[in-house]
Structures are given as C-alpha cells and as structure tokens.
C-alpha positions as CSV (number, residue, x, y, z in Angstrom):
1,M,-41.4,-5.8,2.9
2,D,-38.9,-8.1,1.2
3,V,-35.4,-7.4,2.6
4,L,-33.4,-8.2,-0.5
5,P,-34.5,-5.2,-2.6
6,V,-33.8,-3.0,0.4
7,V,-30.3,-4.3,0.9
8,I,-29.5,-4.0,-2.8
9,G,-30.9,-0.5,-2.9
10,I,-28.9,0.6,0.1
11,L,-25.7,-0.9,-1.3
12,A,-26.2,0.7,-4.7
13,L,-27.0,4.1,-3.2
14,G,-24.1,3.8,-0.8
15,I,-21.5,2.8,-3.3
16,G,-22.8,5.4,-5.8
17,A,-22.4,8.0,-3.0
18,Q,-18.8,6.9,-2.4
19,I,-18.0,7.4,-6.1
20,V,-19.6,10.8,-6.2
21,A,-17.8,11.8,-3.0
22,K,-14.5,10.8,-4.5
23,R,-15.1,12.8,-7.6
24,L,-16.2,15.9,-5.6
25,R,-13.5,15.4,-2.9
26,V,-16.1,15.4,-0.2
27,P,-16.2,12.9,2.7
28,S,-18.6,10.2,1.8
29,V,-20.3,10.1,5.2
30,L,-22.1,13.4,4.3
31,F,-23.9,11.8,1.4
32,L,-24.5,8.6,3.3
33,I,-26.3,10.2,6.2
34,V,-28.4,12.4,3.9
35,I,-29.3,9.3,1.8
36,G,-30.2,7.5,5.0
37,V,-32.6,10.3,6.0
38,L,-34.2,10.4,2.5
39,V,-34.9,6.6,2.4
40,G,-35.9,6.4,6.1
41,P,-39.3,6.8,7.7
42,E,-39.0,10.6,7.7
43,G,-38.5,10.5,3.9
44,L,-39.6,7.8,1.4
45,G,-40.1,5.1,4.0
46,F,-37.9,2.7,2.1
47,V,-36.1,1.7,5.3
48,T,-37.7,1.5,8.7
49,I,-36.8,0.1,12.1
50,D,-38.8,-3.0,11.3
51,T,-37.1,-3.7,7.9
52,F,-34.3,-5.9,9.3
53,G,-36.1,-7.0,12.5
54,D,-33.8,-8.4,15.1
55,G,-31.0,-8.9,12.6
56,L,-30.0,-5.3,12.4
57,E,-28.0,-5.4,15.6
58,T,-25.9,-8.3,14.4
59,V,-25.3,-6.9,10.9
60,V,-24.3,-3.5,12.4
61,G,-22.0,-5.2,14.9
62,L,-20.2,-7.2,12.3
63,S,-19.9,-4.2,10.0
64,V,-18.4,-2.1,12.8
65,A,-16.0,-4.9,13.5
66,I,-14.8,-4.8,9.9
67,I,-14.5,-1.0,9.9
68,I,-12.6,-0.7,13.2
69,F,-10.3,-3.6,12.3
70,D,-9.4,-1.9,9.0
71,G,-8.7,1.4,10.8
72,A,-6.7,-0.4,13.5
73,F,-4.7,-2.3,10.9
74,H,-3.5,1.0,9.5
75,L,-2.4,2.2,13.0
76,R,1.2,1.2,12.8
77,R,3.8,2.0,15.5
78,E,5.7,4.3,13.2
79,K,2.5,6.3,12.6
80,L,1.9,6.7,16.3
81,E,5.4,7.9,16.7
82,R,4.6,10.9,14.6
83,A,2.6,12.4,17.5
84,P,3.1,10.3,20.6
85,K,2.3,12.9,23.2
86,A,-0.8,14.1,21.4
87,V,-2.1,10.5,21.0
88,R,-1.6,9.8,24.7
89,R,-3.3,12.9,25.8
90,L,-6.2,12.7,23.3
91,T,-7.0,9.2,24.5
92,T,-6.6,10.0,28.2
93,I,-6.9,13.6,29.2
94,G,-8.9,14.4,26.1
95,A,-11.3,11.5,26.6
96,G,-11.8,12.5,30.2
97,I,-12.6,16.1,29.4
98,A,-15.0,15.0,26.7
99,F,-16.8,12.6,29.2
100,V,-17.1,15.1,32.1
101,G,-17.9,18.1,29.9
102,T,-20.5,16.4,27.8
103,A,-22.2,14.9,30.9
104,A,-22.3,18.3,32.5
105,A,-23.8,19.9,29.3
106,A,-26.4,17.2,29.0
107,W,-27.4,17.5,32.6
108,L,-27.5,21.3,32.5
109,F,-29.2,21.9,29.2
110,L,-31.5,18.9,28.9
111,G,-32.5,18.6,32.6
112,T,-32.0,14.9,32.4
113,D,-30.9,12.6,35.3
114,W,-27.2,12.2,35.9
115,E,-27.4,8.6,34.9
116,I,-28.6,9.4,31.4
117,A,-26.2,12.3,31.2
118,L,-23.3,10.0,32.0
119,L,-24.5,7.5,29.4
120,I,-24.8,10.2,26.7
121,A,-21.3,11.4,27.6
122,S,-19.8,8.0,27.4
123,L,-21.2,7.4,23.9
124,L,-20.0,10.8,22.6
125,I,-16.4,10.5,23.7
126,A,-15.5,8.9,20.4
127,T,-15.0,10.2,16.9
128,G,-14.2,6.9,15.2
129,P,-12.9,5.4,12.0
130,T,-16.4,5.4,10.4
131,V,-16.1,9.2,10.1
132,I,-12.4,9.9,10.3
133,T,-11.4,7.5,7.5
134,P,-13.7,9.1,4.8
135,I,-12.4,12.5,5.8
136,L,-8.8,11.5,5.5
137,D,-9.6,9.9,2.1
138,V,-10.2,13.3,0.6
139,V,-8.4,15.7,2.9
140,T,-4.6,15.3,2.9
141,V,-3.0,16.5,6.2
142,R,0.4,16.2,7.6
143,E,1.4,12.9,9.2
144,H,1.3,14.0,12.8
145,V,-2.3,15.4,12.3
146,E,-3.4,12.2,10.6
147,A,-1.9,10.1,13.3
148,A,-3.6,12.0,16.0
149,L,-7.0,11.8,14.3
150,E,-6.7,8.1,13.5
151,A,-5.4,7.0,16.9
152,E,-8.0,9.1,18.7
153,G,-10.8,7.6,16.6
154,I,-9.7,4.0,17.1
155,I,-8.8,4.1,20.8
156,N,-11.6,6.3,22.0
157,D,-14.2,4.2,20.0
158,V,-13.1,1.3,22.2
159,T,-13.2,3.4,25.3
160,A,-16.7,4.7,24.5
161,A,-18.2,1.3,23.7
162,V,-16.9,-0.4,26.8
163,L,-17.6,2.5,29.2
164,A,-21.1,3.0,27.8
165,I,-22.2,-0.6,28.5
166,V,-20.6,-0.5,32.0
167,I,-22.4,2.7,32.9
168,F,-25.7,1.3,31.5
169,E,-25.5,-1.8,33.5
170,A,-23.9,-0.4,36.7
171,V,-25.7,3.0,36.9
172,V,-28.8,3.1,34.7
173,V,-30.0,-0.4,35.4
174,G,-28.1,-1.6,38.5
175,D,-27.7,1.6,40.6
176,A,-24.2,0.6,41.6
177,P,-21.8,3.3,40.3
178,E,-18.9,1.9,42.5
179,L,-18.8,-1.0,40.0
180,I,-17.8,1.2,37.0
181,P,-14.0,1.1,37.4
182,T,-13.7,-2.7,37.9
183,G,-16.4,-3.4,35.3
184,F,-14.6,-1.2,32.7
185,L,-11.2,-2.7,33.3
186,Q,-12.6,-6.2,33.3
187,R,-14.3,-5.8,29.9
188,L,-11.4,-3.9,28.4
189,A,-9.0,-6.6,29.6
190,A,-11.2,-9.3,28.1
191,G,-11.5,-7.6,24.8
192,V,-7.8,-6.9,24.5
193,G,-6.8,-10.4,25.6
194,I,-9.1,-12.1,23.1
195,G,-7.8,-9.7,20.4
196,V,-4.2,-10.6,21.1
197,V,-4.8,-14.3,21.1
198,V,-6.8,-14.3,17.8
199,A,-4.1,-12.1,16.3
200,A,-1.4,-14.6,17.3
201,I,-3.4,-17.5,15.8
202,V,-3.9,-15.5,12.5
203,W,-0.2,-14.7,12.4
204,L,0.8,-18.3,12.8
205,L,-1.6,-19.4,10.1
206,L,-0.3,-16.8,7.7
207,V,3.4,-17.5,8.4
208,K,3.5,-21.2,9.1
209,V,0.8,-22.6,6.8
210,R,1.9,-22.3,3.2
211,P,-0.9,-22.7,0.7
212,P,-0.2,-23.0,-3.1
213,A,1.5,-19.9,-4.4
214,G,-1.4,-18.8,-6.5
215,D,-3.9,-19.1,-3.6
216,A,-1.6,-17.4,-1.0
217,P,-2.9,-13.8,-1.4
218,Q,-6.5,-14.9,-1.3
219,M,-5.9,-17.0,1.8
220,A,-4.1,-14.1,3.5
221,R,-7.1,-11.8,2.9
222,L,-9.7,-14.3,4.0
223,T,-7.7,-15.4,7.1
224,T,-7.3,-11.8,8.4
225,L,-11.0,-11.0,7.8
226,T,-12.0,-14.2,9.6
227,G,-9.7,-13.2,12.5
228,A,-11.4,-9.8,12.8
229,L,-14.9,-11.4,12.9
230,V,-13.9,-14.2,15.2
231,S,-12.3,-11.9,17.7
232,F,-15.4,-9.7,17.7
233,G,-17.8,-12.6,18.1
234,L,-15.8,-14.3,20.9
235,A,-15.5,-11.1,22.9
236,E,-19.2,-10.4,22.5
237,S,-20.1,-13.9,23.7
238,V,-18.0,-13.2,26.9
239,F,-19.1,-9.6,27.5
240,P,-21.5,-7.5,25.4
241,E,-20.0,-4.5,23.7
242,T,-16.4,-5.7,24.1
243,G,-16.2,-6.9,20.5
244,V,-15.0,-3.5,19.4
245,A,-12.0,-3.7,21.8
246,A,-11.1,-7.2,20.5
247,A,-11.4,-6.3,16.8
248,A,-9.4,-3.2,17.3
249,T,-6.7,-5.1,19.2
250,T,-6.5,-7.8,16.5
251,G,-6.1,-5.1,13.9
252,I,-3.4,-3.2,15.8
253,V,-1.4,-6.3,16.5
254,L,-1.6,-7.7,13.0
255,G,-1.0,-4.3,11.5
256,N,2.3,-4.1,13.3
257,L,3.6,-7.5,12.4
258,D,5.4,-8.5,9.2
259,L,2.6,-10.3,7.4
260,P,2.9,-11.9,4.0
261,H,0.8,-10.2,1.2
262,R,0.3,-7.2,3.4
263,E,-0.6,-4.9,0.5
264,E,-3.3,-7.3,-0.7
265,I,-4.7,-7.4,2.8
266,L,-4.8,-3.7,3.1
267,S,-6.5,-3.2,-0.3
268,F,-9.1,-5.9,0.5
269,N,-9.8,-4.5,3.9
270,R,-10.3,-1.0,2.5
271,D,-12.7,-2.1,-0.3
272,L,-14.7,-4.2,2.2
273,T,-14.9,-1.3,4.6
274,L,-16.3,1.0,1.9
275,V,-19.1,-1.5,1.3
276,V,-20.1,-2.1,4.9
277,L,-19.7,1.6,5.7
278,A,-22.2,2.5,3.1
279,F,-24.7,-0.1,4.4
280,V,-24.4,0.6,8.1
281,F,-24.4,4.4,7.8
282,I,-27.5,4.5,5.6
283,S,-29.3,1.9,7.7
284,L,-28.7,3.7,11.0
285,A,-29.3,7.1,9.5
286,A,-32.7,5.9,8.4
287,L,-33.5,5.2,12.0
288,I,-33.2,8.8,13.1
289,D,-36.4,9.9,14.8
290,F,-36.7,13.6,14.0
291,D,-39.5,13.9,16.6
292,S,-36.9,13.0,19.3
293,L,-34.4,15.4,17.8
294,F,-36.9,18.3,17.7
295,G,-38.3,17.4,21.1
296,L,-34.9,18.3,22.6
297,G,-35.6,21.9,21.7
298,T,-32.9,24.5,22.3
299,G,-31.4,22.3,25.0
300,G,-30.3,19.8,22.3
301,I,-28.7,22.6,20.2
302,A,-26.9,23.9,23.4
303,V,-25.4,20.5,23.9
304,V,-24.1,20.3,20.3
305,V,-22.6,23.8,20.7
306,A,-21.0,22.9,24.0
307,V,-19.6,19.7,22.6
308,T,-18.3,21.1,19.4
309,L,-17.3,24.7,20.2
310,F,-16.2,24.5,23.8
311,I,-15.4,21.0,25.0
312,R,-13.6,19.8,21.8
313,P,-11.4,22.9,21.4
314,L,-10.5,22.7,25.1
315,L,-9.4,19.0,25.0
316,V,-7.4,19.6,21.8
317,A,-5.7,22.6,23.3
318,L,-4.6,20.5,26.3
319,S,-3.6,17.5,24.1
320,A,-2.0,18.7,20.9
321,T,0.8,20.7,22.7
322,D,3.7,19.4,20.7
323,R,5.6,22.1,18.8
324,Q,5.0,20.2,15.5
325,F,1.3,21.1,15.7
326,S,0.8,24.6,14.3
327,R,-2.0,26.9,15.6
328,D,-4.1,26.2,12.5
329,E,-3.6,22.5,12.8
330,R,-4.9,22.7,16.4
331,F,-7.9,24.7,15.1
332,F,-8.5,22.0,12.5
333,L,-8.4,19.2,15.1
334,S,-10.8,21.3,17.2
335,F,-13.4,21.8,14.6
336,V,-13.2,18.5,12.8
337,G,-14.3,15.9,15.4
338,P,-17.5,14.3,14.1
339,R,-19.1,11.4,15.8
340,G,-19.6,8.1,14.1
341,I,-21.4,4.8,13.9
342,I,-20.7,3.2,17.3
343,P,-22.5,5.8,19.4
344,A,-25.5,5.5,17.0
345,S,-25.7,1.7,17.2
346,V,-25.2,1.5,20.9
347,A,-27.6,4.4,21.6
348,T,-30.2,2.6,19.5
349,L,-29.8,-0.6,21.5
350,F,-29.9,1.2,24.9
351,A,-33.0,3.2,23.8
352,L,-34.9,0.0,22.9
353,Q,-34.0,-1.5,26.3
354,L,-35.1,1.7,28.2
355,E,-38.4,1.7,26.3
356,A,-39.0,-1.9,27.2
357,A,-38.5,-0.9,30.8
358,G,-41.0,1.9,30.5
359,Q,-38.5,4.7,30.6
360,F,-39.7,6.4,27.4
361,E,-38.5,9.9,28.2
362,A,-35.0,8.7,29.0
363,A,-35.0,6.7,25.8
364,R,-36.0,9.6,23.7
365,T,-33.5,11.9,25.4
366,L,-30.6,9.4,24.9
367,A,-31.3,8.5,21.3
368,G,-32.3,12.1,20.4
369,T,-29.1,13.7,21.8
370,V,-26.7,11.1,20.4
371,F,-28.2,11.2,17.0
372,L,-28.5,15.0,17.0
373,V,-24.8,15.4,17.8
374,I,-23.9,12.7,15.1
375,F,-26.2,14.3,12.5
376,L,-25.0,17.9,12.9
377,T,-21.3,17.1,13.3
378,V,-21.3,14.8,10.2
379,I,-23.0,17.5,8.2
380,L,-21.0,20.5,9.5
381,Q,-17.6,19.0,10.5
382,A,-17.2,16.0,8.2
383,G,-19.1,17.6,5.2
384,F,-17.0,20.7,5.3
385,A,-13.8,19.2,6.5
386,R,-12.0,20.0,3.2
387,Q,-13.2,23.6,3.2
388,I,-12.1,23.9,6.9
389,A,-8.7,22.5,6.0
390,E,-8.3,24.8,3.0
391,Y,-9.3,27.8,5.0
392,L,-6.8,27.0,7.7
393,E,-4.2,26.0,5.2
394,V,-3.4,22.7,6.9
395,I,-3.3,20.7,3.6
396,P,0.4,20.4,2.7
397,M,1.4,21.9,-0.6
398,P,1.6,19.1,-3.2
399,A,4.7,17.9,-5.0
400,I,3.5,17.2,-8.5
401,I,5.4,14.6,-10.6
402,V,4.5,14.5,-14.3
403,G,5.3,11.0,-15.6
404,G,4.4,7.8,-13.9
405,G,7.1,5.6,-15.3
406,R,10.0,4.1,-13.3
407,I,11.7,7.4,-12.5
408,G,8.5,9.1,-11.5
409,R,7.4,6.2,-9.3
410,A,10.8,5.9,-7.7
411,L,10.8,9.6,-6.9
412,A,7.3,9.5,-5.6
413,M,8.2,6.6,-3.2
414,R,11.1,8.6,-1.8
415,L,9.1,11.8,-1.4
416,E,6.2,10.1,0.3
417,K,8.5,8.4,2.8
418,R,9.6,11.9,3.7
419,G,6.0,12.9,4.3
420,E,5.4,14.8,1.1
421,N,1.9,15.2,-0.4
422,V,2.7,13.6,-3.8
423,V,0.5,13.8,-6.9
424,L,1.5,11.8,-10.0
425,V,0.3,12.8,-13.5
426,D,0.3,10.4,-16.5
427,E,-1.7,10.3,-19.7
428,E,-1.9,6.4,-19.7
429,E,-5.0,5.2,-17.8
430,E,-3.4,1.8,-17.1
431,V,-0.4,3.5,-15.6
432,V,-2.5,5.7,-13.4
433,E,-4.7,2.7,-12.3
434,R,-1.6,0.8,-11.2
435,L,-0.3,3.8,-9.3
436,R,-3.6,4.1,-7.5
437,Q,-3.7,0.4,-6.7
438,D,-0.3,0.9,-5.1
439,G,-1.6,3.7,-2.9
440,Y,-0.4,6.8,-4.8
441,T,-2.6,9.8,-5.6
442,A,-2.6,9.9,-9.4
443,V,-4.3,12.0,-12.1
444,V,-5.1,10.9,-15.7
445,G,-4.2,13.5,-18.3
446,D,-1.7,15.2,-20.5
447,G,0.8,16.9,-18.3
448,T,1.4,19.6,-21.0
449,S,-2.2,20.7,-20.6
450,P,-3.0,23.5,-18.1
451,D,-6.3,21.8,-17.3
452,T,-4.6,18.6,-16.3
453,L,-2.2,20.5,-14.1
454,R,-5.1,22.3,-12.5
455,D,-6.7,18.9,-11.7
456,A,-3.5,18.0,-9.9
457,D,-3.8,21.2,-7.8
458,V,-0.8,22.9,-9.4
459,G,-2.0,26.3,-8.1
460,R,-0.9,25.2,-4.6
461,A,2.1,23.1,-5.6
462,R,5.4,23.4,-3.7
463,I,7.3,21.8,-6.5
464,V,6.7,20.4,-10.0
465,V,8.9,17.7,-11.4
466,A,8.8,16.7,-15.1
467,T,10.1,13.1,-15.5
468,T,8.9,12.0,-18.9
469,A,11.2,10.6,-21.6
470,D,10.4,13.5,-23.9
471,D,12.4,16.7,-23.5
472,D,9.9,18.8,-25.5
473,A,7.1,17.7,-23.1
474,N,9.3,18.3,-20.1
475,L,10.1,21.8,-21.3
476,L,6.5,22.7,-21.9
477,I,5.5,21.3,-18.5
478,S,8.3,23.3,-16.9
479,Q,7.3,26.5,-18.8
480,L,3.6,26.1,-17.7
481,A,4.6,25.5,-14.1
482,R,7.0,28.5,-14.0
483,T,5.2,31.1,-16.0
484,T,1.5,30.2,-16.0
485,F,1.2,28.9,-12.5
486,D,4.2,30.6,-10.8
487,V,5.5,27.5,-9.1
488,E,8.7,28.5,-7.3
489,T,10.6,25.2,-7.7
490,V,10.5,23.3,-10.9
491,V,12.8,20.3,-11.7
492,A,13.0,18.5,-15.0
493,R,14.6,15.4,-16.4
494,V,16.7,16.3,-19.5
495,N,17.5,13.4,-21.7
496,D,19.6,15.3,-24.3
497,P,22.5,17.3,-22.6
498,G,22.2,19.9,-25.4
499,N,18.8,20.9,-24.1
500,V,20.0,21.8,-20.6
501,D,20.4,25.6,-21.4
502,A,16.8,25.8,-22.6
503,F,15.6,24.6,-19.2
504,E,18.0,26.7,-17.1
505,T,16.9,29.8,-19.0
506,L,13.4,29.3,-17.5
507,G,14.9,29.0,-14.0
508,V,14.3,25.3,-14.0
509,R,16.6,22.9,-12.2
510,A,17.7,20.6,-15.1
511,I,18.8,17.1,-14.3
512,D,20.9,15.9,-17.2
513,V,20.4,12.1,-17.2
514,A,23.7,11.3,-18.8
515,S,25.7,13.5,-16.3
516,A,23.7,12.2,-13.4
517,T,24.4,8.6,-14.4
518,A,28.1,9.4,-14.8
519,W,28.3,11.1,-11.5
520,S,26.7,8.1,-9.8
521,I,29.1,5.7,-11.4
522,D,32.1,8.0,-10.4
523,N,30.9,8.0,-6.8
524,E,30.6,4.2,-6.9
525,I,34.2,4.0,-8.0
526,E,35.8,6.7,-5.9
527,R,33.7,6.9,-2.8
528,P,31.6,3.7,-2.6
529,A,30.7,4.0,1.1
530,L,29.2,7.5,0.5
531,A,27.5,6.2,-2.7
532,H,25.9,3.3,-0.8
533,W,24.7,5.6,1.9
534,M,23.2,8.0,-0.6
535,T,21.3,5.1,-2.4
536,E,19.9,4.1,1.0
537,L,18.1,7.5,1.4
538,G,14.5,6.7,2.1
539,E,15.5,3.2,3.3
540,G,16.5,4.1,6.9
541,H,18.5,7.2,6.1
542,D,17.6,10.7,5.0
543,A,18.9,14.1,4.2
544,Q,16.6,17.2,4.4
545,E,17.1,20.9,4.2
546,I,15.4,23.7,6.0
547,T,15.6,27.4,5.5
548,V,16.4,29.5,8.6
549,T,13.8,32.2,9.4
550,A,13.5,34.7,12.2
551,T,11.5,32.3,14.4
552,G,14.1,31.3,16.9
553,L,17.0,29.9,14.9
554,V,18.7,33.2,13.7
555,G,21.7,33.8,15.9
556,S,22.0,30.3,17.2
557,T,25.3,28.5,16.8
558,I,25.8,25.1,15.4
559,A,26.8,23.8,18.8
560,E,23.5,25.1,20.3
561,L,21.6,23.6,17.4
562,D,23.3,20.2,17.9
563,A,22.3,20.2,21.6
564,E,18.6,20.4,20.6
565,I,18.4,17.9,17.7
566,P,18.0,14.1,18.5
567,D,20.8,11.6,18.4
568,G,21.4,10.0,15.0
569,V,21.4,13.3,13.0
570,I,24.0,16.0,12.3
571,V,24.1,19.3,10.6
572,A,26.0,18.4,7.4
573,V,26.3,21.7,5.4
574,I,25.1,25.3,5.3
575,A,24.3,27.1,2.1
576,R,24.7,30.9,2.4
577,D,25.0,33.6,-0.4
578,G,25.4,31.0,-3.1
579,E,28.2,29.1,-1.3
580,T,27.9,25.7,0.5
581,Y,30.3,24.7,3.3
582,V,30.6,22.5,6.4
583,P,30.0,24.7,9.4
584,E,32.1,24.9,12.6
585,A,30.7,24.6,16.1
586,D,30.7,28.4,16.7
587,T,29.1,29.2,13.3
588,A,26.1,31.5,13.9
589,L,23.0,31.0,11.7
590,E,21.7,33.9,9.7
591,D,18.3,34.6,8.2
592,G,17.9,32.8,4.9
593,D,20.6,30.1,5.6
594,K,19.8,26.7,4.2
595,V,20.7,24.0,6.7
596,T,21.0,20.4,5.7
597,F,20.4,17.6,8.2
598,I,21.6,14.0,7.5
599,G,21.2,10.8,9.5
600,R,18.6,8.2,10.4
601,D,15.3,9.0,8.7
602,D,13.4,9.2,12.0
603,A,16.0,11.5,13.6
604,V,16.2,13.7,10.5
605,R,12.4,14.0,10.5
606,E,12.3,14.9,14.2
607,A,15.0,17.6,13.7
608,V,13.1,19.1,10.8
609,R,9.8,19.1,12.7
610,R,11.5,20.6,15.7
611,F,12.5,23.7,13.8
612,H,10.1,23.7,10.8
613,P,6.8,22.1,11.9
614,H,5.3,22.5,8.4
615,D,8.1,20.8,6.5
C-alpha cells in the first residue's frame, strides 16, 4: 500500500478530531484512539503493522520527542512551586508505589513471570503529556492540580522509558537484576547531561546570534525545534530509550530561561504537538491486537482495576498531602491518570524483540496488558475527565469579562496572574482571535445575549465584569448576570457618572471611569509611593481578600495569623459589619470577616492557599 495516502488520511482524521474535541470540550485523545481502532486491522484495515515498515519506530520516537519537549517547555519553576511537595512525592514515592503495585498485580492476576511483570510495571508508571495535555486543554483546574499533573506526566515518562529499557536488558534478556540501579542512573545521567548541553547551545544561538529582525521569530522557533530533535537523537545514539530524558531536559532548561520570542516558540510548539499527537496516537492505536487483549481474560481486567482503583488512589493519597489540595481534588487526581504514548511505543518494540526470540506468550502478555491499560484509561479517565471534574467540582468558577478591549484585556491579565479562571467575551471575531492567540480563553458573541453568556459558562461564574464602552450594554449585561443567572458579584464599567445609580440599584458594583481616573491622579499627587505600589499589583506584588469561615480561623488573633503566614505578606485590613479598619495584634477574627493580605505575589498566594485552598 502507498504510504502517502495513509499519512494524509491519518493527519486529516487526527486534526479533524482535534477540532471536534475542542468544540465538544472533550480530550482529543478519546477520539484519536477510537479512530485508530477503526482504521486499524481490527476495523477497516487502512493502517496495519506493515504500513510504515521499519520507519514507524523512528517516526514515533521523533514525535514523542516533540510532544515531551513541548510539555517540558511549559514546566516552569514558578509552576512547580505551586505544589512542590506533591510533585516530589508523585515522582518518587508515587512512582515507586505504582511500580511495585503494578508488578504485583501483573504477577498475581496474569500468572506471568516476575521479569515480565516488572517490565509491565515499569512501562505503566507514567501518565505522560500525550494524555495530560489534551485533558488540561479542555478541563480547567486550579494551578496546583495542573502543576502536579503536568510534572508527574513529564518526569515519570522519563523514569518509565529509562527504567523499562534497563529492566528489559538486565532482567528479561540478561538475567542480571543487580545491574538495574547502575544501568538506570547511567542512562538517566547521559540523557540529562546531553539535554543540558544542547539547551545551552540553543540558548547561546538564540541570545548571541542576531538574525535580521524580520526573521528572528522564525529562527527562534526552528532553533528550539532542532534542539529538541538533536538532543533526542544524540541520546538515542548513546543509549537506546534515553532520548526522552534528553528531550525533556532540554525543554525544562529552555523553558526556564529568558528566551527571545518566547510566545512565538510556545505557540509553534503547541501547534506542532497537536499535529504529531494526532499522527502517533492514531498510528499506535491502529496496532492494538484485540486478540492479545481478550486473551488476557479476567486477569487483564483485574490488573486495570488494581492500577486505576487501588494503586493510583493510594499513591495520590500519600503524595498530594498539601493542605491546598482539597479532598475532591485528590479524588480527581486519583481517577484521572490515563497512560499515554510512551508505554505503547516501547511495549510494541519489546514485544517484537520477544517474538523474535521465540517468547510469544510473554510478548502477547506484555503488549496486551500495556495496551489494555492504555485503551481503558484513555476511554474512561481521559474521555470522561471533564465530567469527573464537574462532578467533583474541581473546575474553578470562572470570572467572565465582557469586552475584550484594552480594559478587559488588562483586567484579564491581572486576574489570570492571580490564578483566576478567566473567560473573555467579545462580539468581534478578530478581537477574540487575537485574545486566543495570546493564550486567553475567549468566546465570540454579543455579551447582552443570554445564549452567549451561557456559552461562557455564566451559570457557574464567580464574578461577571462588564467593561464595554457602552453603558446601555453594560447595564443589560449586569441585569442578565444578576437577575437571570443569579451571579453574586457583578462589576461594571460606567462611562457616564449620571448612570451610576442605575447600576447600583441592581446591586452592581459600579466603577465610574471619571472618578476612578481622578482618584488615581490624586493618589499619584498626594501619595506617589502607594500609587506606584498599587500599579505594580500583578507585577511582583498582590493584594487578595479571603472571607473567614468556621474552618479554623474563627477566634484566632491577628498575631496568631501572622505567625502562620509566610514572610513578605501582612494582614492589611479587616472588613466587618460594613466597616473596614487596620487590626491590632490581639484582634480576634469572627465568622464572616473579610481579611485582606498584601505583599509579594508569591507570599500572598501562599497565605490565601493556606487558609482558603479553593481561592
């Protein structure tokens, strides 16, 4: 069969599936794996194991390098600091529990040798960016949950790939288990070392070599892509299956450096990832041998149940122990841990080598178990991730801003830096497209239409802000939000001071543009230091308010509260019974008090999370 029509068909189906998934707000991997089965030998036979010949391994390897580089590039230090303890534990204790527990389940329920059980377990440690990224594209979770999922996927993917090849060579082929620790560390060090060196070279090229201004963004995109592929290829030439470690290291290092044209690089990486993700997922899904899956019988189902309903919840319970993780967020992490591409690609490679050595039963057990876990977790956990998140109420309530102009965009930037789930609404398609290109969630439509507000998820909104230049439109938006959708907090821009009363009658917080501007100028004249500090909010400083509830704060004094909050933040004011004042050290907090923290943005964020994990 001619390969070209197959490749074009796969890409067309894959990209089409991505578009449909975005529209339906369903992780694209669900559609991709179903399409792979339909076009594979178990379906239409459009794609078979012989379609790509010996080139499939290379194409899949390069695709995985691009995907994991993109995921690692997003893994910045400030993101990891959102949940440092959980990240450390998920990638150490959690990975260890997954390895030991899965090996025991495979040995017990499948009756396989310990060598194959350990190999299966090493492959199934990882979730991976190939499945986590599509989930987070359509399921908005709080920053610490997102950080835990992304970091676990990237780091454990590396661990799984390296550990699997070491176990295969040292135990399955070589019968020398004592070589596992040294072999693992040696390959990991090689991959990380190559990744760091390549990242340094890429950084030097981007910073020191200055192409013509018009070509600079393009050169930045191509140079970083080349770095990802070169690091992968070099590592693979030194030790097989260490390319993933090198690509991930290059991505993490570059992602945490101050690179020119960073936004263009991010956008290019994500677009390329969507293309290769479509190709590699459909291609590998087409190789699923359902005879191997069904041949596992009830033992295979028992392994899936053990991995998803016992081992995963256990490792999450022991890892996500930070107070900032709510009980429902731990449940979400427990039941959304699908396995991705790397276990599938490596299992296919090992199965072929086992078959060549005459170990047909071991090959079928290995490939069948790995693909069964991937297939069922992608369908059940990735496919229903949004429904699971909605049921557990872990999707933060959105802050809806109607009006994508300068004011709306500036406000969105500040709110997103504070971790808000922001949705912008504008009736101009060009405005919405620019917002989306800059990474904002935006909806096209007339903000005065109930249907448009529903598309923006106004039913769950924590706050609605009307920022258009038309007072009549802002009043109608406010009225819909307050009376039709019962949004508790509605804020509106008021351009004509004479219209303020109309807004306040509805219970809307009216921001009179003229008065606000005059107030800002007065502050600049009379209290410039404070004015400058206030304008820097979101640029290293922050001020946030929490409401005291009966969950541990009531009765505490300000002195006791100060002892628990981090350095760099103070309790500025307390609002109680309609009055706002600066508290004293022995002031006791009461139920319903509103406490305002001010200070460095990281310290303020930590203080808020300490006492209000969902804020």
